[in-house]
C-alpha positions as CSV (number, residue, x, y, z in Angstrom):
1,M,-76.5,-35.8,-79.7
2,K,-74.8,-35.4,-76.3
3,V,-76.8,-33.6,-73.6
4,F,-75.6,-30.0,-72.9
5,K,-75.4,-29.7,-69.1
6,I,-76.0,-26.3,-67.5
7,M,-75.3,-25.4,-63.8
8,F,-77.4,-22.5,-62.6
9,V,-76.3,-20.9,-59.2
10,E,-79.1,-18.7,-57.9
11,D,-80.3,-18.1,-54.3
12,N,-83.8,-16.7,-55.2
13,I,-86.2,-19.7,-55.5
14,N,-88.7,-17.8,-57.6
15,N,-86.0,-17.0,-60.2
16,V,-84.9,-20.6,-60.1
17,K,-88.4,-21.8,-61.0
18,A,-88.7,-19.3,-63.8
19,R,-85.3,-20.2,-65.3
20,E,-86.0,-23.9,-65.0
21,A,-89.1,-23.6,-67.0
22,I,-87.3,-21.7,-69.8
23,I,-84.3,-24.1,-70.0
24,K,-86.5,-27.3,-70.0
25,G,-88.0,-26.0,-73.2
26,I,-84.6,-25.8,-75.0
27,K,-83.9,-29.0,-76.9
28,G,-80.8,-31.0,-75.8
29,C,-80.3,-29.0,-72.6
30,E,-80.3,-30.2,-69.0
31,C,-80.1,-27.8,-66.0
32,S,-79.1,-28.3,-62.4
33,F,-79.9,-25.6,-59.9
34,Y,-77.8,-24.7,-56.8
35,L,-78.8,-22.2,-54.1
36,T,-75.3,-21.6,-52.6
37,G,-71.7,-21.4,-53.7
38,E,-70.8,-24.4,-51.4
39,D,-73.6,-26.5,-53.0
40,A,-72.3,-25.5,-56.5
41,L,-68.7,-26.6,-55.7
42,K,-70.1,-30.0,-54.5
43,G,-72.1,-30.3,-57.7
44,L,-69.0,-29.7,-59.8
45,L,-67.4,-32.7,-58.1
46,E,-70.4,-34.9,-59.0
47,N,-71.2,-33.7,-62.5
48,D,-69.6,-32.7,-65.8
49,F,-71.1,-29.3,-66.8
50,N,-70.7,-27.5,-70.1
51,L,-71.9,-24.1,-69.0
52,I,-72.2,-22.2,-65.6
53,L,-74.8,-19.4,-65.1
54,M,-73.9,-17.7,-61.8
55,D,-75.5,-15.0,-59.7
56,L,-72.9,-12.5,-58.3
57,N,-74.6,-12.2,-54.9
58,L,-74.9,-15.5,-53.1
59,P,-75.6,-16.0,-49.4
60,D,-72.3,-17.7,-48.5
61,I,-69.8,-16.4,-51.1
62,N,-69.8,-13.8,-53.8
63,G,-69.6,-14.7,-57.5
64,Y,-66.0,-13.2,-57.8
65,E,-64.7,-15.5,-55.1
66,L,-66.6,-18.5,-56.5
67,I,-65.2,-18.1,-60.1
68,K,-61.7,-17.8,-58.7
69,I,-62.1,-21.3,-57.1
70,I,-63.6,-22.7,-60.3
71,K,-60.9,-21.4,-62.6
72,N,-58.1,-22.5,-60.2
73,K,-59.2,-26.2,-60.3
74,K,-57.9,-28.1,-63.2
75,F,-61.0,-30.2,-63.8
76,T,-63.4,-27.1,-63.9
77,S,-61.2,-24.3,-65.3
78,H,-62.3,-25.0,-68.9
79,I,-66.1,-24.5,-68.2
80,P,-67.5,-21.1,-69.6
81,V,-69.0,-18.9,-66.8
82,I,-71.7,-16.3,-67.4
83,F,-72.5,-13.9,-64.5
84,V,-76.3,-13.2,-64.0
85,T,-76.9,-10.1,-61.9
86,G,-79.4,-7.4,-61.1
87,V,-76.7,-5.1,-59.6
88,Y,-75.6,-2.0,-61.5
89,M,-72.0,-2.6,-62.8
90,T,-69.4,-0.1,-63.9
91,E,-67.0,-0.9,-66.7
92,A,-64.3,-1.5,-64.0
93,D,-66.6,-4.1,-62.4
94,K,-67.2,-5.8,-65.7
95,K,-63.5,-5.8,-66.4
96,R,-62.8,-7.5,-63.1
97,G,-65.2,-10.3,-64.0
98,Y,-63.6,-10.8,-67.4
99,E,-60.1,-10.9,-65.8
100,L,-61.2,-13.6,-63.4
101,G,-62.5,-15.7,-66.3
102,A,-66.1,-14.8,-67.0
103,V,-67.1,-15.0,-70.7
104,D,-70.3,-12.9,-70.6
105,Y,-72.9,-11.1,-68.5
106,I,-76.7,-11.4,-68.3
107,F,-78.4,-8.5,-66.5
108,K,-81.7,-8.9,-64.6
109,P,-84.4,-8.7,-65.4
110,C,-83.8,-10.7,-68.5
111,T,-86.3,-11.9,-71.0
112,E,-86.8,-15.5,-72.0
113,I,-85.5,-14.7,-75.5
114,E,-82.3,-13.1,-74.1
115,L,-81.6,-16.1,-71.8
116,T,-82.4,-18.6,-74.5
117,N,-80.2,-16.9,-77.1
118,K,-77.2,-16.9,-74.7
119,I,-77.7,-20.6,-74.0
120,F,-78.1,-21.4,-77.7
121,Q,-74.9,-19.4,-78.4
122,Y,-72.8,-21.5,-76.1
123,R,-74.6,-24.8,-76.7
124,N,-74.0,-24.4,-80.5
125,S,-70.4,-23.6,-79.9
126,Y,-70.1,-26.7,-77.7
127,Y,-71.7,-29.0,-80.4
128,E,-69.4,-27.5,-83.1
129,I,-66.4,-28.2,-80.9
130,Q,-67.6,-31.8,-80.2
131,E,-68.0,-32.4,-83.9
132,L,-64.5,-31.1,-84.6
133,M,-63.2,-33.3,-81.7
134,E,-64.8,-36.4,-83.1
135,E,-63.4,-35.6,-86.6
136,L,-60.0,-35.0,-85.1
137,I,-60.1,-38.2,-83.1
138,K,-60.9,-40.1,-86.3
139,K,-57.9,-38.5,-88.0
140,N,-55.6,-38.9,-84.9
141,V,-54.6,-42.5,-85.6
142,D,-53.5,-41.7,-89.2
143,L,-51.8,-38.5,-88.0
144,K,-49.9,-40.4,-85.4
145,K,-48.6,-42.9,-88.0
146,Q,-47.7,-40.0,-90.3
147,N,-46.0,-38.2,-87.5
148,Q,-43.9,-41.3,-86.7
149,I,-42.8,-41.4,-90.3
150,L,-42.1,-37.7,-90.4
151,R,-40.2,-37.8,-87.1
152,K,-38.1,-40.7,-88.3
153,N,-37.4,-38.8,-91.5
154,Y,-36.6,-35.6,-89.5
155,Y,-34.1,-37.4,-87.3
156,E,-32.5,-39.0,-90.4
157,I,-32.2,-35.6,-92.1
158,E,-31.0,-33.9,-88.9
159,F,-28.3,-36.7,-88.5
160,L,-27.2,-36.3,-92.1
161,N,-27.1,-32.5,-91.8
162,F,-25.1,-32.5,-88.5
163,H,-22.9,-35.6,-89.1
164,D,-20.2,-36.5,-91.6
165,N,-21.5,-39.3,-93.7
166,L,-18.1,-41.1,-94.0
167,T,-16.9,-41.0,-90.3
168,Q,-20.2,-40.4,-88.5
169,L,-18.5,-37.7,-86.5
170,Y,-20.2,-34.3,-86.1
171,S,-19.9,-32.1,-89.2
172,R,-18.6,-28.6,-89.7
173,N,-22.3,-27.5,-90.2
174,Y,-23.1,-28.6,-86.7
175,F,-20.3,-26.6,-85.0
176,K,-22.1,-23.3,-85.1
177,T,-25.3,-24.9,-83.7
178,F,-23.2,-26.6,-81.0
179,I,-21.3,-23.4,-79.9
180,N,-24.5,-21.3,-79.9
181,G,-26.2,-23.9,-77.8
182,I,-23.8,-24.0,-74.9
183,D,-22.8,-21.5,-72.2
184,I,-19.2,-20.9,-73.3
185,E,-18.3,-19.3,-70.0
186,K,-19.3,-22.4,-68.0
187,R,-17.0,-24.5,-70.3
188,L,-13.9,-22.5,-69.3
189,P,-11.1,-23.3,-69.3
190,F,-11.4,-25.1,-72.7
191,A,-9.0,-26.2,-75.4
192,L,-9.3,-26.3,-79.2
193,M,-7.3,-28.7,-81.3
194,V,-7.0,-28.8,-85.1
195,I,-5.7,-32.2,-86.4
196,D,-4.6,-33.0,-89.9
197,I,-3.8,-36.3,-91.6
198,N,-0.3,-36.0,-93.3
199,K,0.0,-37.0,-96.9
200,L,-3.6,-37.9,-97.5
201,K,-3.4,-36.4,-101.0
202,V,-0.5,-38.7,-101.8
203,I,-2.6,-41.7,-100.7
204,N,-5.6,-40.5,-102.8
205,D,-3.4,-39.9,-105.9
206,V,-1.4,-43.1,-105.7
207,F,-3.9,-45.6,-104.3
208,G,-7.3,-44.1,-105.0
209,H,-9.9,-42.3,-102.9
210,K,-11.3,-45.6,-101.5
211,K,-8.0,-46.1,-99.7
212,G,-8.0,-42.5,-98.7
213,D,-11.4,-42.9,-97.2
214,E,-10.2,-45.9,-95.2
215,V,-7.5,-43.7,-93.7
216,I,-10.0,-41.0,-92.8
217,V,-12.3,-43.6,-91.1
218,S,-9.4,-45.2,-89.2
219,T,-8.2,-41.8,-88.1
220,A,-11.7,-40.8,-86.9
221,K,-11.9,-44.1,-84.9
222,F,-8.5,-43.3,-83.3
223,L,-9.6,-39.8,-82.4
224,T,-12.9,-41.0,-81.0
225,E,-11.0,-43.4,-78.7
226,T,-8.5,-40.7,-77.7
227,F,-11.1,-38.0,-76.9
228,E,-13.8,-40.3,-75.6
229,K,-14.3,-38.5,-72.3
230,H,-12.4,-35.3,-73.1
231,G,-13.8,-33.6,-76.2
232,V,-16.3,-33.2,-79.0
233,I,-14.9,-34.1,-82.4
234,F,-15.9,-32.4,-85.7
235,R,-14.8,-33.4,-89.2
236,W,-13.7,-29.9,-90.3
237,E,-12.9,-30.6,-93.9
238,G,-11.2,-33.3,-96.1
239,D,-8.2,-34.3,-94.0
240,E,-8.8,-32.0,-91.0
241,F,-10.6,-32.5,-87.7
242,L,-11.5,-30.0,-85.0
243,V,-11.8,-31.0,-81.3
244,F,-13.5,-28.9,-78.6
245,M,-12.3,-29.9,-75.1
246,P,-14.5,-28.3,-72.4
247,N,-13.4,-27.8,-68.7
248,V,-10.0,-29.3,-69.4
249,K,-6.8,-28.7,-67.6
250,N,-3.8,-27.4,-69.6
251,E,-1.7,-30.4,-68.6
252,L,-4.2,-32.9,-69.9
253,A,-4.8,-31.0,-73.2
254,K,-1.0,-30.8,-73.7
255,K,-0.6,-34.5,-72.9
256,I,-3.2,-35.6,-75.4
257,Y,-1.7,-33.2,-78.0
258,L,1.8,-34.6,-77.6
259,G,0.3,-38.1,-77.9
260,I,-1.3,-37.2,-81.2
261,I,1.7,-35.6,-82.8
262,D,4.0,-38.5,-81.7
263,F,1.6,-41.2,-82.8
264,V,2.7,-42.5,-86.2
265,N,1.1,-46.0,-86.4
266,I,-2.6,-45.6,-87.3
267,P,-3.3,-48.8,-89.3
268,A,-5.4,-48.4,-92.4
269,K,-5.1,-51.4,-94.7
270,G,-1.4,-51.7,-94.4
271,F,-0.6,-47.9,-94.2
272,E,1.1,-46.1,-91.4
273,I,-0.2,-42.6,-91.1
274,S,1.1,-39.7,-89.0
275,L,-0.9,-36.6,-87.7
276,S,-0.1,-33.0,-87.3
277,A,-1.9,-30.9,-84.7
278,G,-2.3,-27.4,-83.3
279,L,-3.5,-26.7,-79.7
280,S,-5.0,-23.5,-78.1
281,F,-5.9,-23.3,-74.5
282,I,-8.4,-20.7,-73.4
283,N,-9.3,-19.6,-69.9
284,D,-10.5,-16.0,-70.5
285,K,-14.1,-15.1,-71.3
286,K,-13.2,-12.2,-73.6
287,E,-10.9,-14.4,-75.6
288,A,-13.4,-17.2,-75.8
289,D,-16.1,-14.9,-77.4
290,N,-14.2,-14.8,-80.7
291,I,-14.3,-18.6,-81.5
292,V,-13.7,-18.0,-85.2
293,K,-10.4,-16.2,-84.5
294,L,-9.4,-18.9,-82.1
295,I,-9.9,-21.6,-84.7
296,E,-7.9,-19.7,-87.2
297,I,-5.0,-19.3,-84.7
298,T,-5.2,-23.0,-83.8
299,E,-5.2,-24.0,-87.5
300,N,-2.0,-21.8,-88.1
301,K,-0.4,-23.7,-85.1
302,M,-1.2,-27.0,-86.8
303,Y,0.4,-25.8,-90.1
304,R,3.6,-24.9,-88.1
305,N,3.6,-28.3,-86.6
306,K,3.1,-29.8,-90.0
307,L,6.2,-28.0,-91.2
308,L,8.2,-29.9,-88.5
309,N,6.7,-33.3,-89.5
310,V,8.9,-34.8,-92.3
311,N,6.0,-37.1,-93.1
312,S,3.9,-34.2,-94.3
313,N,4.1,-32.4,-97.7
314,R,4.9,-29.1,-95.9
315,G,7.5,-30.9,-93.8
316,C,9.2,-32.1,-96.9
317,F,9.2,-28.6,-98.2
318,L,10.9,-27.4,-95.0
319,E,13.5,-30.2,-95.3
320,T,14.2,-29.2,-98.9
321,L,14.7,-25.6,-97.7
322,K,17.1,-26.6,-94.9
323,E,19.0,-29.0,-97.1
324,S,19.7,-26.2,-99.6
325,L,21.4,-24.3,-96.9
326,F,23.2,-27.3,-95.4
327,E,24.6,-28.3,-98.8
328,K,26.2,-24.8,-98.9
329,D,27.5,-24.9,-95.3
330,F,27.5,-28.3,-93.5
331,E,28.6,-26.6,-90.2
332,T,25.3,-24.6,-90.3
333,K,23.4,-28.0,-90.2
334,M,25.3,-29.1,-87.1
335,H,24.9,-25.6,-85.6
336,T,21.1,-25.4,-86.1
337,E,20.6,-28.9,-84.5
338,R,22.7,-27.9,-81.5
339,V,20.9,-24.6,-81.1
340,K,17.5,-26.4,-81.4
341,N,18.4,-28.9,-78.7
342,I,19.6,-26.2,-76.3
343,L,16.4,-24.2,-76.8
344,L,14.2,-27.2,-76.3
345,V,15.9,-27.9,-73.0
346,V,15.4,-24.2,-71.9
347,A,11.8,-24.2,-73.1
348,K,11.1,-27.4,-71.1
349,K,12.7,-25.8,-68.0
350,M,10.5,-22.7,-68.5
351,N,7.4,-24.9,-69.0
352,L,6.4,-23.1,-72.2
353,K,3.3,-24.2,-74.2
354,A,3.5,-26.9,-76.8
355,D,2.8,-24.5,-79.7
356,I,5.5,-22.2,-78.5
357,V,7.9,-25.2,-78.5
358,D,7.0,-25.8,-82.1
359,E,7.8,-22.2,-82.9
360,I,11.1,-22.4,-81.1
361,T,12.0,-25.5,-83.1
362,L,11.2,-23.7,-86.4
363,I,13.2,-20.6,-85.4
364,A,16.2,-22.7,-84.4
365,L,16.1,-24.6,-87.7
366,L,15.6,-21.6,-89.8
367,H,17.3,-18.7,-88.1
368,D,20.3,-18.9,-90.5
369,I,18.2,-19.6,-93.6
370,G,19.1,-16.1,-94.9
371,K,22.6,-17.3,-95.5
372,L,21.3,-18.9,-98.7
373,A,21.7,-15.4,-100.1
374,I,25.3,-15.0,-98.8
375,P,28.1,-16.1,-101.2
376,E,29.6,-19.5,-100.2
377,E,33.2,-18.1,-100.3
378,I,32.3,-15.7,-97.5
379,L,30.6,-18.3,-95.4
380,M,33.5,-20.7,-95.6
381,K,36.3,-18.0,-95.4
382,K,38.9,-19.0,-92.8
383,E,40.6,-15.6,-92.6
384,K,39.1,-12.6,-90.8
385,L,36.2,-11.1,-92.7
386,T,36.6,-7.6,-94.2
387,N,34.2,-4.9,-93.2
388,D,32.3,-5.3,-96.5
389,E,32.1,-9.1,-96.0
390,W,30.9,-8.6,-92.4
391,E,28.1,-6.2,-93.6
392,L,27.0,-8.9,-96.1
393,I,26.9,-11.5,-93.2
394,K,24.8,-9.1,-91.1
395,Q,22.2,-9.1,-93.9
396,H,21.2,-12.7,-93.3
397,P,18.5,-11.9,-90.7
398,E,16.7,-9.7,-93.3
399,K,17.3,-12.2,-96.0
400,G,15.8,-14.9,-93.8
401,Y,12.8,-12.7,-93.0
402,N,12.2,-12.1,-96.7
403,I,12.2,-15.9,-97.3
404,C,9.8,-16.7,-94.4
405,I,7.4,-13.8,-94.9
406,T,6.5,-15.2,-98.4
407,I,5.5,-18.6,-97.0
408,P,2.2,-18.5,-95.1
409,E,3.2,-21.2,-92.6
410,L,6.4,-19.4,-91.7
411,R,5.1,-15.8,-91.3
412,S,4.7,-16.2,-87.6
413,V,8.4,-16.8,-87.2
414,A,9.6,-14.3,-89.7
415,E,9.8,-11.4,-87.2
416,K,11.7,-13.5,-84.7
417,I,14.2,-14.6,-87.2
418,L,14.7,-10.9,-88.2
419,A,15.4,-10.0,-84.6
420,H,17.7,-12.8,-83.5
421,H,20.8,-10.5,-83.7
422,E,19.3,-7.6,-81.8
423,R,20.9,-6.7,-78.5
424,F,19.2,-6.1,-75.2
425,D,20.8,-2.7,-75.0
426,G,19.6,-1.6,-78.4
427,K,23.0,-1.8,-80.2
428,G,22.2,-4.9,-82.3
429,Y,21.0,-5.2,-85.9
430,P,19.1,-4.8,-88.2
431,K,16.6,-2.5,-86.4
432,G,18.3,-1.6,-83.1
433,L,15.5,-2.9,-81.0
434,K,15.9,-2.7,-77.2
435,G,14.7,-4.8,-74.2
436,D,11.2,-6.2,-74.5
437,E,10.9,-4.7,-78.0
438,I,12.8,-7.8,-79.1
439,P,10.5,-10.9,-79.2
440,L,11.0,-13.3,-76.4
441,L,12.0,-16.2,-78.7
442,S,14.5,-14.0,-80.5
443,R,16.1,-13.2,-77.1
444,M,16.3,-16.9,-76.2
445,L,17.7,-17.7,-79.6
446,S,20.4,-15.0,-79.3
447,I,21.8,-16.6,-76.2
448,A,21.7,-20.2,-77.5
449,D,23.1,-19.1,-80.9
450,S,26.0,-17.1,-79.4
451,Y,26.9,-19.9,-76.9
452,D,27.1,-22.5,-79.7
453,V,29.1,-20.2,-82.0
454,M,31.6,-19.6,-79.1
455,V,32.1,-23.3,-78.2
456,S,32.0,-24.6,-81.8
457,G,34.2,-21.9,-83.3
458,R,34.1,-20.6,-86.9
459,P,36.6,-20.7,-89.8
460,Y,37.6,-17.2,-88.7
461,Q,37.2,-17.7,-84.9
462,K,38.8,-20.1,-82.5
463,A,36.4,-22.2,-80.3
464,K,36.1,-21.3,-76.6
465,T,35.7,-23.8,-73.7
466,H,32.3,-24.2,-72.1
467,K,33.4,-22.2,-69.1
468,E,34.8,-19.4,-71.2
469,A,31.5,-19.2,-73.2
470,I,29.4,-19.2,-70.0
471,D,31.7,-16.4,-68.5
472,E,31.2,-14.4,-71.7
473,I,27.4,-14.7,-71.6
474,I,27.4,-13.6,-67.9
475,R,29.7,-10.7,-68.8
476,C,27.2,-9.6,-71.5
477,K,24.2,-10.0,-69.3
478,G,22.1,-6.8,-69.6
479,T,24.0,-5.5,-72.6
480,Q,23.8,-8.1,-75.3
481,F,21.5,-10.6,-73.6
482,D,18.3,-10.5,-71.6
483,P,19.5,-10.8,-67.9
484,E,16.5,-12.8,-66.8
485,L,16.9,-15.3,-69.7
486,V,20.7,-15.5,-68.9
487,E,19.8,-16.7,-65.4
488,W,17.5,-19.5,-66.9
489,F,20.3,-20.4,-69.3
490,I,23.0,-20.6,-66.7
491,S,20.9,-22.6,-64.3
492,I,20.5,-25.2,-67.1
493,M,24.0,-25.2,-68.6
494,L,26.0,-25.3,-65.4
C-alpha cells in the first residue's frame, strides 16, 4: 500500500513533537514538519504530499496567504488543506477559509483521537481514490479501443445523417444545423440558388432509375466544380439542389446563375441535361432572418425559370399554352416575340436582376394569352371594331389573369398581365389604376406593347413609322405612359 504523506506546518516546537508522536503511530502514514510558510513552500517543491495540516498563525506568513499560494500552483492545488488553530473563529472567518480552498478545521487543543480521526478520514478517502484509479487505469486501454470504435461509428452515422448517400453532398437534414451554426449577419451579403434538373422524371420513366441516378451524380459533380470556392451545396430533394453563397457580390452570383441556366451539356452516359434555377440576393439582416421564406421565394423563381425552359416539363406546358394562342392568331406570335426582345433590351439597360428578367420574359410571352377566350373572327377582323367587339377585346387582360392565377408557377405574373392596359393617368382598364399603383413590369410592357402595335399595324389599323411611333409615345408621356420609363425607352430606341 502506498505511503500516505502528510505535511504539518506548525511554528510551536512542543506541538510539533506531540503531533509527530501521534502520527507515527498511524499505520501507513508519514509526516514532515515545517516551522515556517517559506519552508513549507520549499518542501512542496521537493515532496508529493497527500494532506496538509496548517497552523493559521505562522511567523512569516499567515495561513490564509499560504493557502492562496498553494491553491494557485498547478502541482499543489489538488492537495486537501486542513487549518489547525487555537484562535477563536467566527462563521465569517471559517467561510473565508473554505472559500480559499480549506476542506476542514481542527481547533486547539485537540485530542489524539480527534487528530487521528481526521487523518484516518482523509487517508481512507485517498486509498479509495487510489484503488479506483488503478481500476480505471486497467480499464482505460479497453475503453480507448471501444472509444475509437464508437467514434468511428459516430462519424459514419453523422456523415450519413448530414450527407446525401448518392451524391455525397450535404443533405437537407444538415441545412438547419448549418444555418443555426453560423453568424448569418457576418455572411451578408449572401445569395441563395435553387437548381432543378429538367426532365429527370422522363429519364427515370424511360431508362430506369439507375440512369436517373447517374444524371443526379453528374449534376452534383458539375455543381461542386461550379461552386467550389463560392458556395455550400445541399441536395434538397429528388431533382433539386440548394446553394448557399456567403459574402458574395451580386455580379458574381448573377454570372454563375446565368452560366447554370445556359449550360445544357452535362454528360451522363450519353444524355444531355439542362438545368433550371432561381436566384435570390440578400444584403439586409432583417430579410436574412427568415431563411425559410427566402428559400420558398427562390424556389418559386426557379419554377418561373423552368417555365421558360423548353427542355423542362413545365416549359413544354408553357409552349403548348402559347401555341394554342398562336394557332388562333399567328400575328400574336410575332408580336409577343418582338415585345419580349424590346423588353429584354430595356431590362438590360436598366440592369434589372436575373429573376426579374425571367418574369419580364414570361409577361411578354403571356400578356395576350387572354385572347384565347376572344372569338377568332374578332381577332382577325380587318374592319373597324364595333363598340361591343372592342369591349370583348378589352376583356383579354382579365381572361389572361384568370388563366395564370390557376397555374401556381404563373401566379406571380397574373397581376402584371391584368394591369398591362392600365394608364399612368388612371384612365386605363380594367381597374383604372394610376401611377405607381400599376406594377413596374406592367408599365414597361405597356410602352413596348403599344410601340410594337403601332409599327406593326393591325387588321383594323395602319402601321406607323418608327419615328411616328416614338413621337406618339413621347406625346403620351405622363398620361398613358410612365414618364420615367419613356425616357429609358427613348434612349434605347433612338
